[in-house]
C-alpha positions in Angstrom: -27.0 -7.4 70.6 -26.0 -3.9 69.7 -22.3 -4.4 70.7 -22.1 -7.6 68.6 -23.4 -5.6 65.5 -20.7 -2.9 66.0 -17.9 -5.4 66.3 -18.8 -7.0 63.0 -18.8 -3.6 61.3 -15.4 -2.9 62.6 -14.1 -6.2 61.5 -15.5 -5.6 58.0 -13.9 -2.2 58.0 -10.5 -3.6 59.0 -10.7 -6.1 56.1 -11.3 -3.2 53.6 -8.2 -1.4 54.9 -6.1 -4.5 54.4 -6.7 -4.5 50.6 -6.0 -0.8 50.1 -4.8 0.5 46.6 -1.3 0.9 45.2 1.3 3.0 46.9 2.8 6.0 45.1 6.0 4.1 44.6 4.2 1.2 43.0 2.3 3.5 40.7 5.5 5.2 39.6 7.1 1.9 38.8 4.1 0.8 36.8 4.1 4.1 34.8 7.9 3.8 34.0 7.5 0.2 32.9 4.6 1.1 30.6 6.7 3.9 29.1 9.6 1.5 28.4 7.3 -1.0 26.8 5.7 1.7 24.6 9.1 3.0 23.5 9.8 -0.4 21.9 6.3 -1.4 20.9 5.2 1.8 19.0 8.0 1.8 16.4 7.5 -1.9 15.8 3.8 -1.4 15.4 4.3 1.5 13.0 6.7 -0.7 10.9 4.1 -3.4 10.8 1.4 -1.0 9.6 3.6 0.4 6.8 4.7 -3.0 5.7 1.1 -4.0 5.4 0.3 -1.0 3.3 3.2 -1.6 1.0 2.3 -5.3 0.6 -1.4 -4.5 0.0 -0.7 -1.9 -2.7 2.0 -3.9 -4.5 -0.1 -7.1 -4.5 -3.1 -5.3 -5.8 -1.1 -3.7 -8.6 0.4 -7.1 -9.4 -3.1 -8.6 -9.6 -4.3 -5.8 -11.8 -1.4 -6.2 -14.2 -1.9 -10.0 -14.4 -5.6 -9.5 -14.9 -5.0 -7.0 -17.7 -2.5 -9.3 -19.4 -4.8 -12.3 -19.3 -7.9 -10.3 -20.5 -5.9 -8.8 -23.4 -5.3 -12.3 -24.8 -8.8 -13.4 -23.9 -10.6 -10.5 -25.6 -8.0 -10.1 -28.3 -7.9 -6.4 -27.4 -5.6 -3.9 -25.8 -5.8 -3.5 -22.1 -4.4 -0.8 -20.0 -3.4 -0.4 -16.3 -2.9 3.2 -15.3 -2.7 5.5 -12.3 -5.9 7.4 -11.6 -6.9 10.5 -9.6 -10.5 9.2 -9.3 -10.5 5.4 -9.2 -13.8 5.1 -7.4 -15.7 7.5 -9.7 -18.5 6.3 -11.9 -16.2 6.9 -14.9 -12.6 6.9 -13.6 -9.8 8.1 -15.7 -6.0 7.8 -16.2 -4.0 10.3 -14.3 -1.7 11.2 -17.2 0.3 14.3 -16.3 -1.3 14.4 -12.8 0.3 11.1 -11.8 1.8 12.6 -8.7 -1.7 13.3 -7.4 -3.0 9.7 -8.1 -5.0 8.1 -5.4 -5.3 4.6 -7.0 -5.2 2.8 -10.3 -7.6 1.2 -12.8 -7.3 -1.7 -15.3 -9.6 -1.8 -18.4 -10.1 -3.2 -21.9 -9.3 -0.4 -24.2 -11.8 -1.1 -27.0 -11.3 2.3 -28.7 -7.5 2.0 -28.5 -6.9 5.5 -27.2 -5.3 4.5 -23.9 -8.0 6.4 -21.9 -11.0 4.8 -20.2 -14.3 5.8 -21.8 -17.9 4.8 -22.2 -17.1 2.0 -24.7 -14.4 0.4 -22.6 -14.7 -2.4 -20.1 -13.5 -1.7 -16.5 -11.7 -4.8 -15.1 -10.4 -3.6 -11.7 -10.1 -0.5 -9.7 -8.1 0.1 -6.5 -7.2 2.9 -4.1 -3.8 3.4 -2.7 -3.2 3.2 1.0 -2.3 6.4 2.8 1.2 7.8 2.1 2.0 5.2 -0.6 3.5 6.9 -3.8 3.8 5.2 -7.2 6.6 6.2 -9.5 7.5 4.5 -12.8 10.8 4.2 -14.8 11.3 6.2 -18.0 10.2 3.4 -20.3 6.6 3.7 -19.1 4.0 5.9 -20.8 3.0 9.2 -19.2 1.3 8.8 -15.9 2.6 5.3 -15.2 0.4 3.5 -17.7 1.1 0.0 -19.1 -0.6 -1.3 -22.3 -0.9 -5.0 -23.0 -1.5 -6.1 -26.6 -3.5 -9.1 -27.6 -0.3 -11.3 -27.5 0.0 -10.6 -23.8 3.1 -8.5 -24.1 3.5 -5.0 -22.8 4.2 -2.7 -25.8 4.8 1.0 -26.3 3.2 3.3 -28.8 5.4 2.0 -31.6 4.5 -1.6 -30.8 7.9 -2.4 -29.3 8.1 -4.6 -26.2 9.9 -3.0 -23.3 11.2 -3.5 -19.8 10.1 -1.2 -17.0 10.0 -0.8 -13.2 7.3 0.6 -10.9 8.1 1.7 -7.4 5.5 1.7 -4.6 7.2 3.8 -2.0 6.6 5.2 1.4 9.0 8.1 2.6 9.4 6.6 6.1 12.2 5.2 8.2 10.2 2.1 9.3 10.5 -0.3 7.6 13.9 0.3 6.3 12.9 -1.6 3.1 10.3 1.0 2.3 9.9 0.2 -1.4 8.1 -2.6 -3.3 9.5 -2.6 -6.8 7.6 -4.3 -9.7 9.7 -5.4 -12.6 7.9 -5.7 -15.9 9.8 -8.0 -18.3 9.7 -7.8 -22.1 7.7 -11.0 -22.2 5.1 -9.7 -19.8 6.5 -11.4 -16.7 6.1 -9.4 -13.5 8.0 -9.9 -10.3 8.2 -7.9 -7.0 11.3 -7.1 -5.0 12.0 -5.1 -1.9 14.2 -2.0 -2.0 15.1 1.0 0.2 15.1 4.8 -0.4 18.3 6.8 0.1 19.0 8.4 3.5 16.8 11.4 2.6 13.8 9.1 2.3 12.8 10.7 -1.1 10.8 8.5 -3.5 12.5 8.8 -6.9 11.9 7.1 -10.2 13.6 3.7 -10.5 15.9 2.8 -13.4 14.7 0.6 -16.3 15.7 -3.0 -15.8 18.3 -4.4 -18.2 17.2 -8.0 -18.1 
């Protein structure tokens, strides 16, 4: 009886040895294969993330612009979309000269017609910018990348003239190569988005004013 028990244990032990782990060579091949896959996958993944951030920011700005334009006609009031350094605050404000430090943007009905959000104004939307996304406007825009829509739905400057402008949402990165989403604001209030790329130095610079 005892000998039979020992034989079974040996058989069981032999079975365990038959399914031993990987050899050193197999492990090395696996590590090399994983490194090769990562070398291709990581840049592609980073490009996807950056594309998503640019798309999210540009779409949100587009919606804010469209909302402000519609509400200007609805309320028969001026509306403003501007960059903000504190878009999530209880009383957010326009960035003005601090536009380079902006962390988002706001859209509001400018009831007191001073191009600044205050207690008597109606906040329409607020948005925060994704990490590493910079917003730069062309020279036709007001200080701090602010756009004012009048009650006719047209974007107008301080002298009540319609204008054309461009706003870049830019990431100073190599991936994706088209690292800019450019919003064109037409004289009639029409807004379109196009893709663009920075120069080789990856610097985000102000776009030119559109001519048509």
